[in-house]
C-alpha positions in Angstrom: 177.6 107.1 76.6 179.0 105.6 73.4 182.0 108.0 74.0 182.6 106.8 77.4 182.3 103.2 76.4 184.8 103.6 73.5 187.3 105.2 75.7 187.0 102.6 78.5 187.1 99.8 75.9 190.9 100.3 75.5 191.4 99.6 79.3 192.5 96.2 80.0 191.2 95.1 83.8 194.5 93.0 84.1 196.7 96.0 83.7 194.5 98.1 86.1 194.5 95.2 88.7 198.5 95.3 88.4 198.5 98.8 89.2 195.8 99.1 91.9 193.1 96.4 93.2 190.5 99.2 94.1 191.0 100.9 90.8 189.9 97.7 89.0 186.8 97.4 91.0 186.1 100.9 90.3 186.6 100.3 86.7 184.3 97.3 86.9 181.8 99.6 88.4 182.0 102.2 86.0 181.5 99.6 83.1 178.4 98.3 84.8 177.0 101.7 85.4 177.4 102.4 81.7 175.9 99.4 80.4 172.9 99.6 82.9 172.2 103.4 81.5 172.3 102.2 77.9 170.1 99.5 78.6 167.8 102.2 80.5 168.1 104.7 77.7 167.0 102.1 75.0 164.2 100.8 77.4 163.0 104.3 77.7 163.0 105.1 74.0 161.3 101.9 73.1 158.4 102.8 76.0 158.1 106.3 74.4 157.7 105.0 70.8 155.0 102.4 71.9 153.3 105.1 73.9 153.4 107.3 70.8 152.0 104.6 68.5 149.4 103.7 70.9 148.2 107.3 71.3 148.2 107.7 67.4 145.8 104.6 67.4 143.5 105.9 70.0 143.3 109.3 68.1 142.6 107.6 64.8 139.7 105.4 66.5 138.5 108.4 68.2 138.3 110.2 64.7 136.5 107.4 63.1 134.0 107.0 65.9 133.2 110.6 65.6 132.7 110.3 62.0 130.6 107.3 62.3 128.5 109.2 64.7 128.2 112.4 62.8 127.2 110.3 59.7 124.4 108.4 61.7 123.2 111.8 63.3 122.9 113.4 59.9 121.3 110.4 58.4 118.8 110.3 61.4 118.2 114.1 60.9 117.5 113.9 57.1 115.2 111.0 57.9 113.4 112.9 60.2 113.0 116.2 58.1 111.8 114.3 55.3 108.8 113.2 57.5 
């Protein structure tokens, strides 16, 4: 996408309009499509990163809960065995 953006940055709309009005509209549409696609890619990367962090947090919390449960079970078992 950056490659396309760099190549189109050198093209001036006024010169394209002097050549052909329809090509100017196509150039605008292409620039808009590239900008929207770049925004979409950034948004999806941010979403994936957020979901990865959320998943890691949930896995960590689940592991902590399992450890507490195991500890409580062992303590109860030891207490029962002593009786």
